[in-house]
N, C-alpha and C positions, 0 to 999 in steps of 0.2 A: 187755553188748552182744555181738551176734554179729559174727564176722569172716568175710568171704568172701575166701579166698585164690585169686588168679588166677595160676596157675603158668605162667610162660614162654610166654605167648600172644603171641609175637613173630614178626615176619614171617619170620625165619630158619627157623622150624619150620613155619609155617602156610600159606605161600604156595608154589605150585608152582615158581615161577621161582628158588627158592633151593635150594642143594644139600642142605640138611638137612631138606627138606620131609618131614613125618611121614606124609603120605598122605591118602586120601579121608576117613577117619574124622574127622580134624581139621576138614576143610572142612565136613562135615555137622554137626559139633557146634557150630560158631561161632554159627549163628542161635539155637540152644537156649540157649547161654551168654549171648548178648546179652539175650534175654528174661528169663532168670533174674537177671542183674545189675540190670536195670531194676526188676524187682519187689523185689529185695532192698534196693535204695536207697530205695524207697518205704516199706519197713518199717524204715528207719533202721539197717540193717546197715552196718558199715564194709566197704567194698570196698578190698582191698589187693592191688595188682599186685606180683608178685614177678618182677622182670625180670633175666634173666641178663646178666652182663657179664664178659668176659674180657679179658686183655691178650695181646698178640701172641705172647709166649713162654710161655704157660700150659702147665703139665705135661700137661694133658688132651689137648693137641694132638698128643701122641705117639700117641694112640689115635684121636682124632676130628679131622675137618677143622676148621680155625680158623673160629670163628663168634662171633656176638654181640660184635663188636669195637667199641669206641667210634668214633663217626663214620661207621659203616656203616649203610645203610638197614635191614639185617636186625635190628638191635637194637631197632627201634621196635615198639610194640604194634600188632597188626593194626588196620586202619582201622575195622572193624566194631564194635570194642569199646574204642575209645580211652578212657583214663581221663577222668573228669569232674573238675571243679574240687574237689569234695568228697572225692574218692578219695585213697588213699594209694599211694605207690610206694616199694618197697624194692628196692634193688639187691642181687642175690644173686650169689655167686661159686662156688657149688657146686650139685650136683643136689638136695641137701637145702637147702631155702630158709632154714632156721634157721642153718646152719653159716656162721660168719664174716659174718653180716649183722645188721641191726638189727631183724629181724622180731619176735623175742620182745619186745623193748623196746616196739615199736609196739603189739603186742597187749596187753601188760600195762598200758601207759599208757591204753589204751581200755577197760580192765577187761573184756577179752574172756574169756569162759568157754568158748565153743563156736566152733570153726572149721569152715567149710564148704570142702571142697577142690574146686577146679575147675581145668581147664587141660589141659596136655599135658606129658609123656606119662604115661599112667595107670601104666605099669609102671616108670617111672624117677622123674622129679621129683615127681609127685603121690604116688606110693607112699612115697618116702623122706621127703617133707615130712609126710605123714600120720603115719608112725611117729615122727618127731621131735616132732610136736605131741602125740601120745599120751604119749610119754615125759616131756613137760614138764607133763602134767596137764590138757591141754585136752580137752574132749569133741570128738571128731572125727566129722564127718558128711561122707561121701564122696559127692559128687553124680555118680552114674555116667553120666548122659547129658550132663553138662557136662565130661566128661573124655574123652580120646581117646589111642589108641596107634597104632602102625604097623599092627597087625592086631587083629582081634577076639579071637584066641586070647591075645595078650599082655594085652589089656584085661581079659579074663575071668580070667586067671591072677592079675593084681594084685587084682582084686575078691575072689577067693577067699582070697587071702593075708590081706587086710585085715579079713575078716569078724570075727575075734575082737577087733579093736582099734578098729573104727569102725562107725558105722551106715552102711549102704550104701543110699542112697535115690535115686530119680529126682528131677528138679528140682521137679516138681509136689508131691511129698511133702515135700521139703526146705523149700519155701516155707511150707507149713502149720506147720512147726516154729517158724518165726521169730515 
């Protein structure tokens, strides 16, 4: 079974009224991702939301503003692509979605061989999760137009870095693989 990883598509990062809004590229990517997820579900791929969650005294907050705290509206998945009943949700605690989470267990239980990476940010969470998936033996497909960064340059830098480790495809090409 194919697994679609939806990395940190939470209001905290994707909506302008939150302090960690990642920018216009994220806003423009959401409709493409929505369509991709709908088609992937029709092809019986497992859609797995990897949602960031921190505690108030997390060590990362020495570097970053507090975000994705339990009970805050920013922790929720954006309205446009809310998880469906058949989808999976994994709570993640680090920028690499595999680190200290149940993501690998979920993927192995679904007998997943190939993961499609989507979400934000291309150059942080998506990049680190892609590398972790590759190192765990998954075939990695990076869906470039279903990922976004703060800038086109950061997005392109991550895609260039990932080229030896992942197939870099547009959503339309990735759908054909499923």
